[in-house]
C-alpha positions as CSV (number, residue, x, y, z in Angstrom):
1,M,0.0,0.0,0.0
2,A,2.9,2.3,0.7
3,V,4.2,2.0,-2.9
4,R,0.7,2.5,-4.3
5,R,0.3,5.7,-2.2
6,S,3.8,7.0,-3.3
7,V,3.0,6.5,-7.0
8,L,-0.7,7.3,-7.2
9,G,-1.0,9.7,-4.2
10,G,-2.8,9.3,-1.0
11,A,-6.0,11.1,-2.2
12,H,-6.4,8.6,-5.1
13,V,-5.8,5.6,-2.9
14,N,-8.2,6.9,-0.2
15,R,-10.9,7.4,-2.8
16,A,-10.3,3.8,-4.2
17,E,-10.4,2.4,-0.7
18,A,-13.5,4.2,0.2
19,A,-15.2,2.9,-2.9
20,K,-14.3,-0.7,-2.2
21,T,-17.2,-3.0,-1.4
22,D,-17.6,-6.6,-0.5
23,F,-18.1,-7.3,-4.3
24,D,-14.6,-6.0,-5.3
25,A,-12.6,-6.4,-2.1
26,A,-10.8,-9.5,-3.3
27,F,-10.0,-7.8,-6.6
28,Q,-8.6,-4.7,-4.8
29,T,-6.5,-7.0,-2.6
30,L,-5.1,-8.7,-5.8
31,I,-4.2,-5.3,-7.3
32,T,-2.6,-4.1,-4.1
33,E,-0.6,-7.2,-3.5
34,G,0.2,-8.1,-7.1
35,A,0.7,-4.8,-8.9
36,W,1.8,-2.6,-6.0
37,G,3.3,-5.1,-3.6
38,T,5.3,-7.1,-6.1
39,V,5.7,-5.4,-9.5
40,W,5.9,-1.8,-8.6
41,A,7.7,-2.5,-5.3
42,S,10.6,-4.3,-7.1
43,D,13.8,-2.3,-7.2
44,A,15.0,-4.0,-10.4
45,I,14.0,-0.9,-12.4
46,T,13.1,2.6,-11.3
47,L,9.6,4.0,-10.7
48,R,10.2,6.3,-13.6
49,E,10.9,3.4,-15.9
50,R,7.9,1.5,-14.6
51,S,5.7,4.5,-15.1
52,M,6.8,4.9,-18.7
53,I,6.4,1.2,-19.4
54,T,2.9,1.3,-17.9
55,L,1.8,4.3,-20.0
56,A,3.1,2.5,-23.2
57,L,1.4,-0.7,-22.3
58,L,-1.9,1.0,-21.4
59,A,-1.9,2.8,-24.7
60,A,-0.7,-0.1,-26.9
61,T,-3.4,-2.4,-25.5
62,K,-6.0,0.4,-25.8
63,N,-6.7,0.4,-22.1
64,F,-7.2,4.2,-22.2
65,E,-9.3,4.5,-19.0
66,E,-6.2,4.3,-16.7
67,I,-4.0,6.6,-18.7
68,P,-5.1,9.8,-16.9
69,M,-4.5,8.2,-13.6
70,H,-1.0,7.2,-14.6
71,I,-0.3,10.6,-16.2
72,R,-1.1,12.1,-12.7
73,A,1.3,9.5,-11.2
74,T,4.2,10.9,-13.3
75,A,4.3,13.8,-10.9
76,N,5.4,11.2,-8.3
77,T,7.6,9.0,-10.5
78,G,9.9,11.5,-12.1
79,V,8.5,11.1,-15.7
80,S,8.6,14.4,-17.6
81,R,6.2,15.5,-20.3
82,Q,9.0,15.0,-22.8
83,D,9.3,11.4,-21.5
84,V,5.5,10.9,-22.0
85,I,5.6,12.2,-25.6
86,E,8.5,9.9,-26.4
87,V,6.6,7.0,-25.0
88,F,3.6,7.7,-27.1
89,Q,5.7,8.2,-30.2
90,H,7.0,4.7,-29.6
91,V,3.4,3.6,-29.3
92,A,2.6,5.3,-32.6
93,I,5.2,3.3,-34.5
94,Y,4.6,-0.1,-32.8
95,A,0.9,0.0,-32.0
96,G,-0.6,2.6,-34.3
97,V,-0.9,6.3,-34.8
98,S,-4.5,6.6,-33.9
99,T,-3.8,4.7,-30.6
100,A,-1.0,7.1,-29.7
101,N,-3.1,10.1,-30.8
102,H,-5.8,9.1,-28.4
103,A,-3.3,8.5,-25.6
104,I,-1.8,12.0,-26.2
105,K,-5.2,13.5,-26.1
106,L,-5.9,11.9,-22.7
107,A,-2.5,13.0,-21.5
108,K,-3.1,16.6,-22.5
109,Q,-6.5,16.6,-20.7
110,A,-4.9,15.1,-17.6
111,Y,-2.1,17.7,-17.6
112,A,-4.6,20.5,-18.1
113,A,-6.6,19.2,-15.1
114,M,-3.5,19.0,-13.0
115,E,-2.6,22.6,-13.8
116,G,-6.1,23.7,-12.9
117,E,-5.7,22.1,-9.5
118,S,-2.5,23.9,-8.6
């Protein structure tokens, strides 16, 4: 949970925890233990690298819904906007221009929202 909070921020994790019900409690435990307690907690590569890989995979597999959350996380993982555009350029070449274009659109919206919050 500590890694999840450090990457996504306490407010996001608090909202997710508050929304948890008996229906999805086991799933939330799976995510927390598997993704955050194992994959993200490993020190084999940096959080910056993991964040960039995650953005690329989300875009390439067209799992667009979580891109804004992970764009927000870049503020905690050291990923710059230049890094993000480089990631999505890779996506354009290897997974399609329209896929990358949509990911960039979502990133721009997330950055605009972040700027509006500060």
